[in-house]
N, C-alpha and C positions, 0 to 999 in steps of 0.2 A: 277864589283865592283862599288858600289854607290860612287859618288863624295861627298866630304864634302862641306857643305854650306860655302860661303865666309865669312871670318872673318872681322869684322868691327874694324877699328882702333880707339883707345881712345886717347883723348887729354885733358889736363887740362883747366879750364876756362880761364886762362890768355892767353894760346895759341889760344883758340877759339876767344877771343876778338881781337887779332892781325890779325887773318885770316879774321874776319868779317870786320875790318877796311880796309883790302886789297881787298875786293870785294866778299868774300864768303857769302853764304846765310845761315842764322841761323834759324832753324825751331823749334819752341816750340811744342812738341807733347803731351803735357799734356791735360787733360780734361778741358772743359771750366770753371768748378767751381774752379779749382786750380789756375786760373789766378787772383782770388781775392787777392792773396798775391803778385801780380805783376809778371813781367817777365824780362828777360834780355833785355836791351835796344837794339833796332834794330832787335829783333826777330819777325818772322812771325808765328802766331799761326795756327797750323793745327793739330787737334787731330790725334793720332796714327791710329785710325780706318779709317780715311779718307785719309791718306797720299798717298796710292796707287792710289786712284782715282783723287786726286787733284794735284799731283806732275807735270803732264805735263803742267798744266796752271801756276803753281808757278815758274817753272824752264824751260825756253825754250832751254837752252844750256845744254845738258847732261853732258858736261865736267866741269860744275860749281862745285866748292868745296862746299859740303853740310855739315853743322854742325847741329847735332840733340841734342836737350836738353829736358830732362824730369825732374822730381823732384829729383831723386837720381842717375840716370844714367843707370838703368836697362831696362826700356822701350825704351829708345833711342837707346840702343844697338840692340834690336830686330828690331826696325824700320830701323836702318842703314843697318842691314843685308838684310832686304827685298829690300831696294833700290839698294844694290849691285847686288842682284839677278835680278833686273829689268834692269840692264845695266848702272847704274850710277857709274862711276869708282872711284870717289873721295868722299867718304862719311865717316864722322868721328862723333863719339859720345862723348859728353862732360862728362868726368868722374866726378861723384859726383853730376851732375845735377844742377838744379837751387838752391838747398839748399847750395851747395858748392860755386856757383857763388855769391850768396848773402853773404855768410859767409866771402868770400875773399874781399868783399867791391867793387865789380865790378859794373858798372853802370846798373841800373834797371829802368823800367818804374814804375810810381806810380800806385797803384790800382785804378780802376775807382771809381768815386763817387757812393754812394749807389743807388741813383736814376738814374744814368747815363744809365746803361744797366742792367736790372734786369735778371740776368742769371737763377735764379730759375724759374721765371715766363715764360721766353721764351726758356727754355732748349730744348724743342722738336724742335723748329724752328732753334735754334743755331746749332743743330747737322746736319742740312741739308746743303750740300755743296753749294746749290744755295742761301742760306741765310747767315749763319755764322755770325760773329761779324760785318763785314762790311755791310752786308745786313740789319741786325737788326738796326744798327746805321742809315742806310739810311731810314728805315721805321720810326724811331724816329724823323728824321728831315723832314719828308714829311708832306704835307698839302693837304687834300682831302676835297672837298665840295660835300655834298649830297643834291640834289634837291628833297625834300620830305622825310619825315620820317614816311611813311605809310607802306603798305605791302611789298614794295621792299626795301625802305630805312632802315626799322627796322633790318632785318637780315644782310644787308650790314654793317650798322653801328656797330652792336654788334661784328661782326667778325673782322672788321678793328680795333676797340678798343682793342679787345682781342689780336690781332696780334701786337699791339704796334705802330700803326700809330700815330705819335706825335700830330697832330692837325686835328680835325674834325670840319668842319663848317656845320651846319644843317640849311637848308632854308625851312620853311613851315609856312603858315599863318593860318593853321587850328587848331581846338581844338579837344581833344580826345572825341570820342563818344563810347558808349558801342558797337555799331555795328562794330567798328574798331577792337575790341579785338580778333575776331576770326582769324585774320591774322597779325595784327600789333603788333608783340610780344615785342616791346620796351615798350609798355604802359601797365598800370594796371587798374583794376576796380576802385581803389582808386583815380586815376588820371583823371577820367571822368570830362570833362568840363574845364580842364586846357589846355593851349597852348601846342601843340605837341612838340615844340622845348624845352620847359621847362621840360616836362615829359621825353623826350629823354635824355636831359642833365643829369638829375638825375640818370637814369638807367645806362648810359655809365660811369659816374664817379664812381658809385658803383662797376661796373665791373672792371674798371682799373683807379685808381686815377692818374696814371702817364700821362694819355692822356689829352691834353687840348681840351675842347669841348666848342664851342660857338654856340649859336642859333640866327638866324636871322628870326624874325617873320614877314615875308613879302611875298607877292606873286611875284614871279619872272616873269618879262616880258621884252620886248625889251628896255624899258626905263632904267632899272636898272641892267640888266644881266651882262654886261661887268664890271661894278663897283663891283658887288658882287663876281663874279668869279675870278677877278684879284688876282694874288699872289698864286694861288693853282696849284698843280702839276697834279691832275686828278679830273675830275668831274664825279659823278655818277648821272645819270638822272633817277629818280624813279617817275617822275611826271605822272599825270593821265589825262592830257589834251594837245591838240595839240598846243595851243598857247604857253604854256611854253616850250614844246619840241623844237619848232622852235626857240624860243628865246635862249634857251640853246645852240642849234646847232650853231646859228650865233655868239654867244659870244665865244664859244670854237674855232671856225674858226678864229675869230679876234685875240684871245689870243694865239692860237697855242696849246691849251690844249686838251688831249684825252678826249673824251666823251663816257663814258661807259653806254650804253643805255639798258634799260630793259622795257618790257611791258608784261601785262597778259590779258587773256580773258577767263573767265570760267575755263576750264580745261587745257588751253594751255598758253605758255609763250615763249618769245624769248629774246635773248640778243646778242649784238654786240658792237664793239668798233669803233666809228667814229673818225678819226684822219687824216684829209687831210694834216696836217703839219708834219706827220711822216717822218723821214729821208728816202729818197728813193722815196717819192711822190706816186702819182697815187692811194692814198687811198680815199675812198668815205666819204661823210658826210651824215647826216640823211636825208637831203633834196634830195640827189641823189636817195635815196630809195623811199622817199615819196615827190615828187615835190609839191603836193597839199594835204591838209588834206582831208580825205574822208568825205562824207556827214554824218551828225550826226546819221542817221538811220543805217548806216553801222559800226559805231564805238560807241556803247552804253557804258556808264560808268559801273563800277563794281556794283554801286547801282541799275542800270537798268538790267544788264545782269547776275549779280552774279559772284562769283569766289570761287573756292575751296581754302581754306586758305593755304594749303601747297604749292600751285603753285607759288605764289609770294615769298614764302620762298625759293624754289628751285632757282628761277630766281635771287632773291636778293643775294643768296650765290654765284651764278655764277658771278654776278657783282663784288662782293667782291674779288673773286679769280682773275678775270681779272685785277682788280685794284692793287692787291698785285704783280701780274706778271709785270705790268707796272712799279711800283715803284722799284721793285727788278731788273728790266731789265732781266727777266728770261722767258724762254719758248717762245711760239708763241701766241701772243694775237689775239683776234678775230677781227682783222682789215681786212676788205674786206670779212668777213664771218658773216653769221647770224646763230646762233644756236637756233633751235626750239625744244621745249619740249611739248610732249603730255602726260598728266598724265593718261588718260584713256587707252592708248595703251602701256604706259611705254616705250616710244621711244624718242630718240633724232634724229633730222635730221639737216644736215648742208647745207646751201645755199650760193652760191657766191654772193657778193654784189659788183657791179662795179661802178667806179666813172663816173658820167655823165659829159661829157665835156661841156654840155650846162647848167649845174646846176646853178640855180639862186642865190646860196649862195657861194659855194667854187670855182666856175669857174670865178668869177669876178676878175678883175685885183687886184693882191695882196691878194686875198682871203678875203677882208674886206667887211662885209655887209654894206648896205646902212644905 
């Protein structure tokens, strides 16, 4: 004979408030869009479809009293029953839901400002457990600097703006040329001859007006790198010359900032994260991998060697993905690893990158470059 599913206990909003004040955990299981009307003060939002996956992180003591709240009390009953089945013994559903909670004048949080967290724009990200409201707010409050808005910086900037990264700083001293348009998708034919940072600012603001975009029309070198990079959480290096790459590397070491590096050559590209200051240590920097720049004849520019336009697109998107992971503190970033892409064979390969104990940049006392 099949056993009956456990029955969830219902309590009224006033009883739930007293239990909340006594240490119980109140979970609002409504959909993100419903939060525009506010929620019960002290509630933690976790959509009903995510509660099974997220409850171990939200509640470390299974014996904690759990209070579930939805709009009317029906979905919270179903969620409470599921938690009882999972072995949480003290689960209660708030009868009448948030509608009754608000009707009885119990304390609520104010709805977010219209521009604070655009739930319609970011709906697909908000539904990810690794993002949610806390992660989206973290992206909104983040500052990312992109060195170069060419073939690599273009896709990176577009997707970071689309994801809601709050502030993007673009550094590039070049102007748009028609030969750029085959791969530098931020720019348009009408923008030919204009500074790249201005063209990029226009495109990114059109995509997401909520993102603050600022352009720095200068060439980054050792004399200004630390000043320009200071105050940012992550740096994306999409530069196309070794002088700038070494300057970015040294400034990132001095400031303790992750350096999301990308480079391309004809049909190939590679991406890695250089971050010697990462908690736990032993992470390499760019100079650990390349102690000296190669001779010019072994490292021709895109203008000299050519490049398939989609290759920087692939690498730039991988740089954006690594940046979002770092900002969200999610997943395993490419620290100590180099990911190589070959478009002709349609293959990715991964290589280990070790820290050089004799590195001329990150092995100096304190990791501060000369």
